[in-house]
Structures are given as C-alpha cells and as structure tokens.
C-alpha positions in Angstrom: 92.7 128.9 126.2 89.1 128.5 124.9 88.4 125.2 123.3 88.8 125.2 119.5 86.1 126.0 117.4 85.3 126.6 113.6 85.7 130.4 113.7 88.9 130.0 115.9 90.5 127.9 112.3 91.1 131.5 111.0 93.8 132.3 113.9 95.8 129.4 113.0 95.7 129.4 109.5 97.4 132.9 109.8 99.8 131.4 111.9 99.9 128.8 109.0 100.6 131.4 106.5 103.1 133.5 108.9 105.3 130.2 108.9 105.3 129.8 105.3 105.5 133.4 104.4 108.8 133.6 106.7 110.4 130.5 105.3 109.7 132.1 101.6 110.8 135.5 102.2 114.1 134.1 103.9 115.0 131.8 101.0 114.2 135.0 98.5 116.6 136.8 100.6 119.2 134.1 100.5 118.8 132.2 103.6 120.1 128.8 103.9 117.4 126.0 104.8 119.6 124.2 107.3 123.4 124.8 108.9 125.8 124.6 106.1 127.7 121.6 108.0 124.8 119.4 106.7 124.0 117.9 109.9 120.9 118.6 111.1 120.8 118.9 114.6 117.7 120.3 116.4 120.0 122.1 119.7 123.1 123.6 119.2 124.2 124.9 123.0 127.2 126.7 121.8 125.8 130.5 121.3 129.9 131.7 119.9 130.3 128.5 117.2 129.3 129.0 113.5 126.5 126.5 114.5 124.4 129.0 116.1 121.8 130.5 114.5 122.1 127.6 112.0 119.9 124.7 113.6 116.3 124.4 114.2 116.8 125.4 118.2 120.3 127.3 120.1 120.4 129.4 123.4 119.1 132.1 121.7 115.5 130.2 121.3 115.2 131.2 125.1 115.1 135.3 123.9 112.5 134.6 121.4 110.0 132.9 124.3 110.8 136.6 126.0 109.6 137.7 122.7 106.4 136.0 123.2 106.1 136.8 127.2 106.3 140.8 125.8 103.8 140.1 122.9 101.3 138.5 125.5 101.3 141.3 127.6 101.2 144.0 124.9 98.9 142.4 123.1 96.6 141.4 126.1 97.0 145.6 127.2 96.5 147.0 123.8 93.7 144.6 122.2 92.1 143.2 125.9 88.7 142.2 123.9 90.6 140.6 121.2 90.1 136.7 121.3 93.2 135.0 123.2 93.9 132.8 119.6 93.7 135.8 117.3 96.5 137.6 120.1 98.1 134.6 119.3 98.0 134.8 116.0 99.0 138.7 116.0 102.4 137.7 118.1 103.3 135.1 115.8 102.9 137.7 113.0 104.8 139.8 114.6 107.5 137.9 115.4 107.7 136.2 111.2 108.3 139.8 110.3 111.1 140.5 112.7 112.7 137.3 111.8 112.8 138.6 108.2 113.7 141.9 109.1 116.2 141.1 111.1 117.5 138.6 108.6 118.2 141.6 106.3 121.5 142.7 105.5 121.2 146.0 107.0 120.3 144.4 110.5 123.0 141.6 110.0 125.4 144.6 109.6 124.0 146.6 112.7 124.7 143.0 114.6 128.2 142.8 113.7 129.0 146.0 114.4 127.0 147.0 117.6 127.2 143.4 119.4 129.3 140.9 120.5 128.3 139.1 117.5 131.5 139.7 115.1 130.9 136.2 113.3 126.8 136.5 112.9 125.9 136.0 109.0 122.3 135.6 109.9 120.1 132.5 110.6 118.8 129.8 108.4 115.3 129.4 108.0 115.0 126.9 110.2 116.4 128.2 112.9 114.0 131.3 111.9 111.3 128.6 112.0 112.3 127.6 115.1 112.1 131.1 116.6 108.9 131.7 115.8 108.0 128.7 117.3 109.7 129.4 120.7 107.6 132.6 120.4 104.5 131.1 119.9 105.2 128.6 122.6 106.2 131.7 124.9 103.3 133.6 124.0 100.9 130.6 125.4 103.2 130.3 128.8 102.5 134.1 129.5 98.4 133.6 128.6 98.5 130.8 131.3 100.9 131.9 133.8 99.5 135.5 133.8 101.4 138.9 134.3 103.0 138.2 137.7 104.6 134.8 137.3 105.5 135.7 133.8 107.5 138.9 135.3 109.0 136.1 137.3 110.3 133.7 134.2 111.2 136.4 132.3 113.8 137.7 135.0 114.9 134.4 136.0 115.6 133.5 132.0 117.5 136.5 131.3 119.8 136.0 134.5 120.3 132.6 133.6 121.2 133.8 129.9 123.6 136.6 131.5 125.5 134.0 133.2 125.6 131.3 130.3 126.1 133.3 127.1 127.0 136.4 128.6 123.7 138.1 126.6 120.2 138.5 127.0 116.9 140.1 125.3 117.3 142.9 127.1 121.3 143.2 126.9 120.9 142.2 122.9 118.0 145.2 122.5 119.9 147.8 124.6 123.5 146.9 122.5 121.9 147.1 119.1 120.2 151.0 120.1 123.0 151.7 122.1 126.5 149.7 122.3 128.6 149.9 125.2 132.2 148.8 124.5 132.9 148.0 127.9 129.7 145.1 127.6 131.0 144.1 124.6 134.3 143.7 125.9 133.2 141.4 128.4 131.0 139.4 126.3 134.0 138.1 124.2 136.3 138.0 127.0 138.5 141.1 126.7 140.5 142.9 128.9 140.2 146.8 128.6 
C-alpha cells in the first residue's frame, strides 16, 4: 500500500464513520454493547455457546476475514483505478452495512430457521465492530498477498473452519440461500 498523505485521510475518515455509524445503528436496533455475562472477553473459542457473537472476536471472525478477501478481489476487479485506500474504505463500508443488516430481526430469524445457529439472537455491538475490523484486516492481507496466495489462504481457512466448528463462510452462504437438512444435522451432531 502507498504511504499515507493528506488526500488519503478521507478514506480513513470514511472507515471511522463506518465504525461509528454501524455502532449507533446497531444500538438503535437494540443490540447490547457487550456480552450480557458482564465479562468483556476479547475472544471466545466456543462457536456453540451463548458467548459466540457476544465478545470482540470468535471463530466466526475468520469468516469476516474471508469477507475482506472477497471484497478486495471484487473491488480490484470492478474498480481497478481506485486507490487501494479507497478500495479498503469501500470494502469496510460494505462490511459495516452487512453487520447492520445481519442483525435485523428478519436475518436473525433466517439464521435460526435455515442454519445450525438455533440459539442465535444477534451480535453484540463489540462483536460487530470486531467483525468489521477483521474484514478490513482481511482486505489488507489480500492486497499484500495477491490473488493466488489469497485463494490458497481462503481455501485453507474454509477447511480449518469446517473441521473446527463445522461451519465456514461458503457453507453459511449455502445454508442461508438453500438449507440442506443433512448438513444442518451434521453440524448439530444429529444422526438422521
């Protein structure tokens, strides 16, 4: 990435506005600032506990890293003349919008119906901000690694998530669009 100059300040201000705007909108939607447990852990490793999506980072943070990879690829393809800083800012805005949409009643209900996230009741604001940050980091990693190496990291991350939490970005998208009972049963450990 090029060095920061005064004209590169605007993308950073847009990124900051995205974080603030997302936090305010999520609070307006009734989201908690942090986990109801009262313990502000930075990380929770249990994707199936009530702590998931309630602390700053969790196993699903890795899917948001992959969002950053995908947004980087798309913006480099669709807007190749746009500076890397503006591409990063736009990718961050898209992720901020997704976090707000993901925490609407409609989408939360869809997750509960179509995926293995039966007890999901939305993200805390801290978790959503962590997801936006993780996406931005993923975007910058993809810019540094280039397309081929990022595809490799994407694939490895998907496999590790499937083994670790029986879920991944691509599986999550599939289950939201076209739920498959056998996959949901596998995720829940149910024998059909």
